[in-house]
C-alpha positions in Angstrom: 109.1 48.7 92.8 109.0 46.7 96.0 108.6 48.3 99.4 112.0 47.0 100.5 113.8 48.6 97.6 112.0 51.9 98.1 112.8 51.8 101.9 116.4 51.1 101.2 116.7 53.9 98.7 115.0 56.4 101.1 117.3 55.3 103.9 120.3 56.0 101.8 119.0 59.4 101.0 118.3 60.1 104.7 121.9 59.2 105.6 123.2 61.3 102.8 121.3 64.3 104.0 122.4 63.7 107.6 126.0 63.5 106.4 125.7 66.7 104.4 124.2 68.4 107.4 127.2 67.4 109.5 129.6 68.6 106.8 128.0 72.1 106.7 129.0 72.8 110.3 132.6 71.5 110.1 135.2 74.2 110.8 136.8 74.5 107.3 137.7 77.8 105.7 134.9 79.5 103.8 134.7 82.9 102.1 132.9 84.5 105.1 131.7 83.7 108.6 128.2 82.2 108.9 125.3 83.7 110.8 126.4 82.5 114.2 129.9 83.9 113.8 132.3 81.1 113.0 133.8 80.0 109.7 132.5 76.7 108.6 132.2 74.7 105.3 128.9 76.4 104.5 128.5 80.1 105.0 124.7 79.6 105.4 125.0 77.4 108.5 123.1 76.8 110.7 120.1 77.3 108.4 121.4 74.9 105.7 122.0 72.4 108.4 118.4 72.7 109.7 117.0 72.4 106.2 119.0 69.2 105.5 118.0 67.7 108.8 114.3 68.6 108.2 114.4 67.0 104.7 116.0 63.9 106.2 113.3 63.8 108.9 110.5 64.1 106.4 112.0 61.3 104.2 112.3 59.1 107.4 108.6 59.6 108.1 107.7 58.8 104.5 109.9 55.7 104.6 108.2 54.6 107.8 104.8 55.1 106.3 105.6 53.2 103.2 107.1 50.2 105.1 104.2 49.9 107.5 101.5 50.3 104.9 99.5 47.2 104.1 
């Protein structure tokens, strides 16, 4: 696989994880309130949001490493 194709695939996954992180904190009805007291899409927010953003950040760093490698 070429570096450009891998970089594009990783970029798509990073944006997907960032989008899912945003969706977890949207104020839609869930079965119970989350840890910070409001009802959001994911009852595990803000922890699920942080995990998704961390995963996206790690993939961003991996993508940057792959694209800048000789």
